[in-house]
C-alpha positions in Angstrom: 13.7 22.7 4.7 10.7 20.8 6.1 11.3 17.4 7.8 8.7 14.8 6.7 7.7 12.3 9.4 7.5 8.9 8.0 5.3 6.0 9.1 5.2 2.3 8.3 2.2 0.3 7.1 2.4 -3.5 6.9 0.8 -5.1 3.8 -2.4 -7.1 4.5 -2.9 -10.5 3.2 -4.3 -10.6 -0.3 -2.2 -7.7 -1.7 -0.6 -9.0 -4.9 2.5 -7.9 -6.7 0.6 -5.9 -9.2 -1.3 -3.9 -6.5 2.1 -3.2 -4.8 3.6 -2.0 -8.0 0.7 0.3 -8.8 0.7 1.8 -5.3 4.4 2.5 -5.6 3.9 4.2 -9.0 0.9 6.3 -7.9 1.9 7.4 -4.4 4.9 8.9 -2.7 5.9 5.8 -0.8 8.7 3.3 -0.5 8.6 -0.5 -0.1 10.8 -2.0 2.6 11.3 -5.7 3.2 11.6 -6.7 6.9 11.8 -10.0 8.7 8.1 -9.6 9.5 7.2 -9.0 5.9 7.0 -6.1 3.4 6.0 -2.6 4.6 5.2 0.6 2.9 7.0 3.7 4.2 5.6 7.2 3.7 3.8 10.1 5.3 0.6 9.5 7.1 -1.4 11.2 4.4 0.1 9.1 1.6 -0.4 5.9 3.6 -4.0 6.7 4.1 -4.4 7.1 0.3 -2.6 3.8 -0.2 -4.9 2.1 2.3 -8.0 3.4 0.4 -6.4 2.3 -2.9 -5.7 -1.2 -1.7 -9.2 -1.6 -0.1 -10.8 -0.6 -3.4 -8.5 -2.9 -5.4 -9.1 -5.9 -3.2 -12.9 -5.3 -3.2 -12.9 -5.0 -7.0 -10.9 -8.3 -7.3 -13.3 -10.1 -5.0 -16.3 -8.9 -7.0 -14.6 -10.2 -10.2 -14.1 -13.6 -8.6 -17.7 -13.8 -7.3 -19.1 -13.0 -10.7 
């Protein structure tokens, strides 16, 4: 059985509940609440995918607000 090394990624400002919910549904990650704020937990590869997803979602939301 292969051990998966897990990493943590803090959520940046501007990430809404809907983005968090979609990320949890689409990727193999967990959400953990800490005293320093919420964090995603998962493999490095999955967190890289989540980072790209969040970047694109925030950029899309900003373009909607500018228009």
